[in-house]
Backbone bond lengths (Angstrom), bond angles and torsions (degrees), N, CA, C in turn:
res aa  C-N    CA-C-N  psi(-1)  N-CA   C-N-CA  omega(-1)  CA-C   N-CA-C  phi
1 M - - - 1.445 - - 1.524 110.49 -
2 A 1.322 117.28 -43.46 1.469 120.63 -179.66 1.524 110.19 -60.49
3 S 1.329 117.31 -43.43 1.469 121.00 -179.90 1.522 111.13 -63.61
4 R 1.321 116.23 -38.89 1.457 120.41 179.33 1.529 110.85 -65.07
5 R 1.319 116.71 -43.50 1.473 121.05 178.12 1.531 111.16 -60.89
6 V 1.324 116.36 -41.02 1.462 120.76 179.34 1.522 110.36 -62.55
7 R 1.328 117.01 -42.20 1.471 120.09 178.21 1.527 110.72 -61.81
8 L 1.331 116.99 -36.09 1.463 120.48 -178.86 1.524 112.97 -78.86
9 Y 1.332 116.99 -41.39 1.458 120.63 -169.72 1.526 114.80 -117.96
10 G 1.337 117.27 -6.11 1.450 120.31 -178.22 1.520 111.74 85.64
11 G 1.327 116.12 178.84 1.456 121.34 179.80 1.509 111.64 96.53
12 E 1.313 115.32 -164.37 1.464 122.57 179.79 1.521 109.60 -118.02
13 P 1.330 118.23 138.05 1.470 119.16 177.95 1.530 110.60 -69.05
14 V 1.321 115.73 139.65 1.459 122.34 177.13 1.524 107.66 -130.89
15 V 1.302 115.59 129.51 1.459 120.68 176.75 1.520 107.53 -119.62
16 S 1.318 116.67 122.39 1.463 121.92 176.88 1.525 108.24 -97.52
17 V 1.322 116.15 139.01 1.459 121.21 -177.30 1.530 108.52 -117.92
18 F 1.331 115.17 133.38 1.458 121.52 -178.94 1.514 110.26 -129.63
19 D 1.310 115.39 154.36 1.456 122.49 170.71 1.518 106.83 -104.28
20 F 1.318 116.59 145.00 1.459 121.53 -179.33 1.511 108.95 -136.57
21 D 1.323 117.28 123.95 1.458 123.16 178.51 1.532 108.52 -97.95
22 E 1.320 115.55 91.56 1.457 121.57 -175.97 1.526 111.75 -63.55
23 T 1.317 117.22 -36.53 1.464 120.81 179.97 1.524 110.89 -60.63
24 S 1.319 117.52 -46.15 1.471 121.30 178.25 1.521 111.45 -62.97
25 A 1.309 116.61 -40.31 1.467 120.24 179.23 1.527 110.72 -62.44
26 K 1.329 116.55 -43.60 1.465 120.30 178.61 1.523 111.06 -63.80
27 K 1.323 116.90 -43.39 1.465 121.16 -179.07 1.528 111.66 -64.49
28 S 1.313 117.50 -26.82 1.460 121.46 -177.49 1.527 112.88 -75.72
29 G 1.330 116.83 -12.79 1.459 120.47 -179.38 1.512 114.43 99.68
30 L 1.329 117.25 3.86 1.458 118.91 176.04 1.525 109.72 -63.75
31 L 1.314 115.83 146.40 1.462 120.75 177.83 1.526 109.22 -88.65
32 L 1.324 116.45 118.98 1.452 122.22 179.92 1.523 110.00 -115.32
33 K 1.312 115.78 137.91 1.463 121.97 173.01 1.513 106.67 -115.00
34 D 1.317 116.63 127.55 1.456 121.28 -177.01 1.523 109.70 -122.79
35 F 1.319 116.07 115.42 1.460 122.27 172.96 1.518 106.43 -98.67
36 Q 1.329 117.50 107.84 1.456 121.61 -177.22 1.528 112.75 -73.64
37 F 1.324 115.71 -31.68 1.457 120.88 -174.57 1.521 109.29 -142.06
38 Y 1.320 116.51 167.50 1.453 121.01 169.30 1.528 106.78 -63.00
39 S 1.320 117.01 132.58 1.462 121.60 179.88 1.523 108.80 -154.02
40 K 1.338 116.28 168.53 1.461 119.60 176.08 1.529 110.07 -61.92
41 E 1.329 116.71 -39.90 1.467 120.17 178.81 1.534 110.26 -59.15
42 W 1.331 116.55 -44.34 1.463 121.85 178.08 1.532 110.10 -61.13
43 A 1.338 117.62 -47.22 1.469 121.76 -179.15 1.526 110.89 -61.96
44 Q 1.325 117.37 -41.02 1.461 120.82 178.86 1.535 111.21 -67.44
45 F 1.328 116.77 -34.78 1.462 121.68 176.37 1.528 110.08 -64.79
46 I 1.334 116.60 -45.59 1.467 121.68 177.08 1.529 109.48 -58.82
47 L 1.325 116.48 -49.12 1.462 121.67 -179.00 1.521 110.89 -58.78
48 A 1.313 117.99 -48.74 1.465 121.94 -177.51 1.529 111.25 -61.41
49 N 1.320 116.78 -41.32 1.460 120.00 -179.64 1.524 112.28 -71.31
50 R 1.313 117.17 -41.43 1.463 120.14 -179.22 1.527 111.58 -72.36
51 A 1.333 117.20 -29.45 1.462 120.66 -179.35 1.529 112.01 -83.32
52 N 1.313 117.09 -9.96 1.461 121.74 179.20 1.524 109.02 -67.80
53 G 1.306 116.69 115.83 1.458 121.14 -177.26 1.518 114.16 -87.86
54 T 1.322 117.39 9.66 1.465 120.21 -178.87 1.523 110.13 -115.80
55 R 1.326 116.20 174.17 1.461 120.99 176.21 1.524 110.26 -92.27
56 T 1.331 117.19 2.99 1.455 122.37 -179.55 1.527 109.13 -90.31
57 Q 1.327 115.92 130.68 1.459 120.81 177.63 1.516 111.01 -60.56
58 I 1.314 116.71 146.31 1.462 120.37 178.73 1.526 111.59 -98.77
59 H 1.327 116.40 5.40 1.469 120.50 179.82 1.520 108.95 -136.63
60 D 1.328 115.70 167.05 1.463 121.47 -178.16 1.516 113.54 -102.69
61 F 1.306 118.23 8.39 1.457 121.11 -176.30 1.523 111.43 -75.10
62 D 1.332 114.90 140.33 1.458 120.47 174.18 1.527 110.28 -80.62
63 I 1.327 115.20 -36.16 1.467 121.54 -178.07 1.526 108.52 -137.78
64 V 1.323 115.78 135.04 1.465 121.31 174.52 1.523 107.35 -121.65
65 H 1.317 115.99 130.71 1.465 122.83 178.35 1.516 107.60 -122.23
66 G 1.317 116.39 134.27 1.455 118.26 177.83 1.511 111.82 179.56
67 P 1.328 114.80 -179.79 1.466 120.07 -178.65 1.522 112.21 -62.85
68 I 1.313 114.97 148.82 1.458 121.44 174.41 1.527 107.72 -81.08
69 A 1.328 115.60 134.28 1.462 120.48 174.45 1.527 108.42 -82.79
70 N 1.319 116.52 157.42 1.464 118.89 178.38 1.525 110.23 -69.24
71 D 1.302 117.35 176.94 1.460 121.99 -171.01 1.526 115.47 -78.33
72 D 1.314 119.01 -7.28 1.470 118.35 -177.70 1.531 112.26 -107.83
73 V 1.335 116.39 40.78 1.460 121.79 -178.88 1.522 111.22 -59.27
74 G 1.317 117.04 -46.65 1.467 120.36 -178.51 1.521 112.28 -57.61
75 F 1.310 116.31 -44.35 1.467 121.30 178.41 1.524 110.80 -61.25
76 Q 1.330 116.79 -44.11 1.462 120.78 -178.80 1.532 111.30 -67.22
77 I 1.324 117.57 -36.14 1.468 120.87 177.12 1.526 109.88 -63.01
78 R 1.323 116.35 -44.72 1.468 119.41 178.38 1.528 110.92 -59.99
79 R 1.323 117.38 -40.74 1.470 121.05 178.66 1.523 110.85 -63.95
80 L 1.343 116.98 -42.84 1.463 121.23 179.69 1.522 110.77 -64.28
81 L 1.327 117.20 -49.11 1.462 120.89 -177.65 1.527 112.46 -66.38
82 A 1.330 117.03 -26.06 1.466 121.12 177.51 1.525 111.68 -82.09
83 G 1.324 116.82 -5.23 1.458 120.21 -180.00 1.514 114.05 81.05
84 I 1.321 117.25 13.04 1.462 121.57 -179.14 1.524 111.08 -76.36
85 I 1.336 116.64 -34.18 1.470 121.41 178.98 1.529 109.11 -128.86
86 T 1.322 115.44 160.16 1.462 122.52 177.15 1.525 109.53 -89.54
87 I 1.327 116.27 171.01 1.459 120.08 176.55 1.526 110.75 -61.51
88 D 1.333 117.14 -34.86 1.468 120.00 177.67 1.530 111.29 -65.45
89 A 1.321 116.65 -41.94 1.471 120.45 177.44 1.528 110.20 -67.91
90 F 1.328 116.39 -36.19 1.472 121.44 176.38 1.521 110.05 -60.18
91 L 1.334 116.50 -46.69 1.462 121.50 178.44 1.524 110.54 -57.36
92 E 1.310 117.74 -48.40 1.466 121.29 -179.39 1.523 111.50 -63.12
93 A 1.342 116.26 -39.09 1.460 120.27 -178.06 1.527 112.30 -68.81
94 L 1.329 117.97 -25.28 1.457 121.16 -178.59 1.521 113.70 -82.65
95 K 1.309 117.41 -15.41 1.461 120.01 -177.20 1.527 110.47 -64.59
96 Y 1.299 115.17 133.12 1.459 122.31 178.95 1.524 108.30 -69.74
97 K 1.301 117.86 122.29 1.467 122.69 -170.31 1.533 114.32 -68.76
98 Q 1.341 117.89 -22.50 1.464 119.98 -179.18 1.532 111.96 -85.96
99 G 1.312 118.04 9.33 1.461 121.68 -179.04 1.517 110.58 109.41
100 I 1.295 115.80 163.68 1.455 120.96 -174.78 1.531 111.16 -72.17
101 T 1.306 115.71 128.18 1.457 124.02 178.07 1.527 106.69 -131.65
102 Y 1.320 116.68 142.98 1.463 120.50 -173.13 1.520 112.37 -109.72
103 Q 1.326 114.39 156.93 1.454 121.11 176.26 1.526 109.59 -142.27
104 Y 1.325 114.67 159.64 1.462 122.22 173.42 1.516 108.19 -112.48
105 F 1.324 115.97 144.10 1.455 122.47 171.79 1.525 106.73 -120.34
106 F 1.327 116.19 118.41 1.459 122.15 178.94 1.526 106.81 -97.68
107 A 1.323 116.01 105.88 1.457 122.27 -168.05 1.520 114.89 -91.87
108 T 1.318 117.19 -16.40 1.463 119.66 -175.23 1.528 111.08 -130.42
109 E 1.319 115.15 159.59 1.463 120.51 174.85 1.525 110.15 -58.21
110 S 1.328 116.63 -38.80 1.472 120.60 179.79 1.520 111.67 -59.90
111 S 1.315 117.09 -38.69 1.470 120.23 -178.31 1.523 111.91 -72.69
112 I 1.319 117.05 -34.79 1.463 121.27 -178.55 1.525 111.62 -63.39
113 K 1.304 116.35 -27.54 1.464 121.06 179.92 1.532 111.85 -62.12
114 Y 1.325 117.42 -18.66 1.467 121.19 -178.95 1.526 112.49 -89.74
115 L 1.327 117.27 2.35 1.453 121.39 175.26 1.514 109.21 -91.88
116 K 1.317 116.40 133.17 1.455 122.33 176.93 1.526 107.93 -120.82
117 K 1.321 115.77 116.77 1.468 119.81 -179.13 1.514 110.21 -69.03
118 L 1.317 116.65 132.92 1.470 122.21 179.29 1.523 109.93 -95.39
């Protein structure tokens, strides 16, 4: 992603690396949502968050972990909302073609405290 941004906007790619102790975060009472696999629930979560037109979160989770969607999420959302594809087709279209890769989303200040820069 960093290399792609550099090609588009110039500059030098920078990758920051962090350590995250998920066990400590869970023990602290933070709310974590974990999507282990691509699923309808995951696709609906992606849709709800991307369709949210405000800066206010639509969920109460401090941290969300789950599969990375492919790069054409916006296009697929437009197709779904226009009735061109079903939720099942939307789910399939969001799957990252190079295989399942995971990401974390740290949604609150409390959750960010559990990141340690390496």
